[in-house]
KOLMAR-27236 format. One record per atom (N, C-alpha, C, CB): x, z, y. Coordinates in steps of 0.05 Angstrom, whole numbers, padded with zeros to 5 digits, always signed. Atoms other than C-alpha are relative to their C-alpha. Glycine has a CB too. Layout:
<sites>
XZY
...
</sites>
This chain:
<sites>
-00011+00017+00018
+00644-00062+00247
-00015-00001-00026
+00026+00007-00004
+00011+00005+00024
+00610-00088+00186
+00021-00001-00022
-00014-00024+00001
-00019+00000+00023
+00646-00075+00120
-00022-00007-00027
+00019+00034-00003
+00020+00007+00023
+00612-00108+00060
+00010+00013-00025
-00004-00031-00006
-00008-00015+00019
+00626-00053+00012
-00023+00018-00012
+00022+00016+00011
+00023-00018+00007
+00582-00006-00031
-00003+00024+00014
+00001+00007-00025
+00003-00028-00021
+00601+00054+00012
-00015-00004+00023
+00027+00012+00011
+00017+00000-00028
+00575+00020+00076
-00030-00003-00011
+00009-00029+00023
+00027+00003+00007
+00513+00000+00035
-00014+00027+00001
-00003-00013-00026
+00008-00026+00002
+00502+00072+00018
-00002+00016+00024
+00017+00012-00016
+00002-00011-00028
+00512+00094+00088
-00026-00008+00015
+00023-00011+00017
+00025+00008-00009
+00459+00047+00111
-00026+00014-00016
+00000-00031-00003
+00023-00015+00010
+00411+00075+00055
-00007+00028+00005
+00002-00001-00024
+00001-00029-00007
+00426+00143+00072
-00015+00002+00030
+00032+00015+00001
+00007-00005-00030
+00411+00131+00148
-00034-00010-00002
+00023-00023+00024
+00029+00007+00001
+00341+00094+00126
-00014+00023-00012
-00006-00026-00016
+00014-00026+00016
+00327+00154+00080
-00007+00021+00021
+00020+00016-00025
+00009-00019-00020
+00326+00199+00140
-00021-00009+00021
+00024+00009+00014
+00024+00008-00016
+00278+00154+00178
-00024+00007-00015
-00001-00031+00005
+00026-00004+00013
+00206+00151+00164
-00006-00020-00022
-00023+00000+00019
+00003+00026+00020
+00214+00088+00119
+00010+00010-00027
+00018-00029+00010
-00010-00001+00026
+00223+00086+00044
+00011-00025-00012
-00019+00009-00018
-00014+00024+00004
+00273+00041+00018
-00001-00006-00034
+00032+00003+00013
+00004+00009+00027
+00261+00006-00051
+00015-00024-00009
-00026-00005-00004
-00006+00029+00007
+00295-00047-00091
-00014-00010-00027
+00033-00004-00003
+00019+00010+00025
+00248-00091-00132
+00010-00032-00003
-00038+00002+00009
+00002+00031+00002
+00250-00163-00161
-00023-00009+00012
+00001-00010-00026
+00018+00014-00012
+00212-00209-00125
+00006-00026+00014
-00010+00016+00016
-00008+00030-00009
+00214-00280-00093
-00010+00000+00029
-00015-00025-00019
+00006-00002-00029
+00207-00258-00019
+00019-00021+00013
+00004+00030+00011
-00011+00025-00012
+00226-00318+00025
+00027+00008+00014
-00020-00012+00021
-00024-00011-00015
+00274-00274+00065
+00017+00015-00015
-00006+00017+00022
-00015-00017+00016
+00300-00233+00011
-00011+00028+00000
+00026-00001+00008
+00009-00026-00006
+00262-00172+00036
-00031-00001+00007
+00018+00012+00023
+00029-00004-00009
+00192-00148+00052
-00002+00028+00013
-00022-00003-00025
+00001-00027-00014
+00174-00092+00103
-00030+00004+00003
+00015+00001+00030
+00029-00009-00003
+00103-00060+00096
+00002+00019+00020
-00013+00011-00026
-00001-00019-00021
+00098-00030+00162
-00020+00022+00001
-00003-00014+00023
+00022-00021+00003
+00032+00007+00153
+00008+00021-00021
-00028-00013-00007
-00008-00021+00017
+00058+00042+00090
+00028+00008+00002
-00005-00007-00027
-00033-00003-00004
+00131+00047+00115
+00015-00004-00020
+00009+00023+00007
-00021+00008+00023
+00165+00016+00058
+00012-00028+00003
-00013+00001-00030
-00023+00020+00003
+00226-00030+00055
+00004-00008-00028
+00027+00011+00010
-00010+00011+00029
+00232-00074-00008
+00018-00018+00005
-00020-00012-00020
-00019+00018+00002
+00293-00111-00018
+00001-00011-00025
+00024+00010+00007
-00008+00016+00024
+00310-00163-00072
+00021+00017-00017
+00014-00029+00012
-00018-00017+00012
+00347-00121-00125
+00020-00017-00013
-00014+00018-00019
-00017+00017+00009
+00383-00182-00150
+00019-00011+00021
-00013-00020-00012
-00019+00004-00023
+00419-00190-00082
+00030+00010-00004
-00013+00015+00024
-00028-00013+00000
+00492-00181-00079
+00006+00020+00023
+00022-00023+00002
-00001-00021-00021
+00518-00123-00038
+00001-00011+00027
+00023+00017-00004
+00001+00014-00031
+00532-00170+00023
-00030-00006+00007
+00019-00032+00002
+00029+00010-00006
+00461-00198+00015
-00017+00024+00004
-00012-00017-00024
+00013-00023-00006
+00432-00127+00013
+00006+00008+00027
+00006+00020-00019
-00008-00009-00026
+00471-00107+00073
-00010-00016+00025
+00028+00001+00000
+00008+00015-00020
+00454-00165+00112
-00034-00001+00006
+00012-00026-00007
+00031-00004-00004
+00378-00159+00095
-00005+00026+00015
-00017+00001-00029
+00003-00024-00014
+00381-00085+00115
+00007-00002+00032
+00017+00021-00014
-00004+00004-00026
+00412-00100+00179
-00017-00015+00016
+00021-00011+00002
+00023+00016-00015
+00360-00152+00197
-00025+00019+00005
-00009-00027-00019
+00023-00021-00002
+00308-00098+00183
+00002+00019+00019
-00004+00015-00024
-00011-00019-00016
+00343-00050+00222
-00003-00008+00033
+00030+00002-00009
+00002+00013-00028
+00345-00094+00284
-00026-00006+00006
+00016-00025+00002
+00030+00008-00008
+00271-00118+00277
-00022+00018-00008
-00009-00027-00013
+00019-00019+00006
+00240-00054+00257
+00007+00027+00014
-00003+00002-00029
-00004-00022-00016
+00229+00009+00300
+00002+00023-00021
-00023+00005+00021
-00003-00024+00015
+00255+00070+00261
+00002+00021+00012
+00018+00001-00014
+00002-00027-00013
+00242+00143+00278
+00026+00009-00001
-00020+00019-00013
-00025-00014+00003
+00309+00169+00296
+00002+00027+00007
+00019-00012+00012
-00001-00026-00009
+00289+00238+00315
+00010+00019-00026
-00030+00007+00013
-00007-00019+00024
+00305+00263+00243
+00028-00006-00006
-00018-00004-00025
-00027+00007+00012
+00374+00229+00240
+00020+00022+00007
+00011-00028+00011
-00026-00019-00005
+00437+00268+00238
+00014-00011+00023
+00021+00002-00026
-00018+00014-00022
+00489+00257+00293
+00016-00027-00010
+00024+00021+00010
-00019+00023+00011
+00530+00214+00246
-00019-00026-00008
+00019+00011-00027
+00021+00019+00004
+00470+00171+00228
-00011-00014+00028
-00024+00014-00016
+00009+00009-00027
+00447+00166+00301
+00022-00021+00009
-00002+00026+00020
-00021+00015-00011
+00517+00140+00321
-00001-00029-00011
+00027+00013-00007
+00000+00022+00016
+00515+00091+00262
-00024-00022+00005
+00000+00011-00028
+00020+00016-00009
+00447+00064+00283
+00002-00015+00022
-00019+00013+00002
-00008+00014-00027
+00467+00051+00352
+00019-00023+00001
+00011+00020+00017
-00021+00022+00004
+00527+00014+00330
-00011-00022-00011
+00022+00006-00016
+00010+00024+00013
+00485-00030+00284
-00018-00017+00016
-00013+00006-00023
+00020+00015-00021
+00434-00047+00341
+00017-00014+00013
-00017+00016+00021
-00014+00017-00021
+00488-00076+00380
+00018-00020-00018
+00020+00019+00023
-00018+00017+00014
+00523-00114+00320
-00015-00028-00004
+00008+00014-00029
+00016+00021+00010
+00506-00187+00309
+00001-00004-00031
+00009-00024+00013
+00002+00007+00026
+00482-00206+00241
+00012-00025-00012
-00024+00001-00005
-00012+00025+00010
+00519-00258+00202
-00021-00010-00021
+00030+00006-00013
+00016+00015+00023
+00473-00310+00164
+00013-00016-00020
-00019-00019+00011
</sites>
């Protein structure tokens, strides 16, 4: 279940932090609101997005990018599996 709160955003950020990707918030005019540099393993999200926009962008990235879950804690592994099965609201 997706909750559009700052605490839920922090949980997603923590989960991505345990993967092999680095998450950054930058200004930019990305058409989708984010950019994924797969070769450098960097995720960039528009820093001017609302909390809801950031969560939706990160959920879209999680669904479309293979994260290395081998370093995930049990809590983040469970969250990752739940998010993989959750439809993203556009």
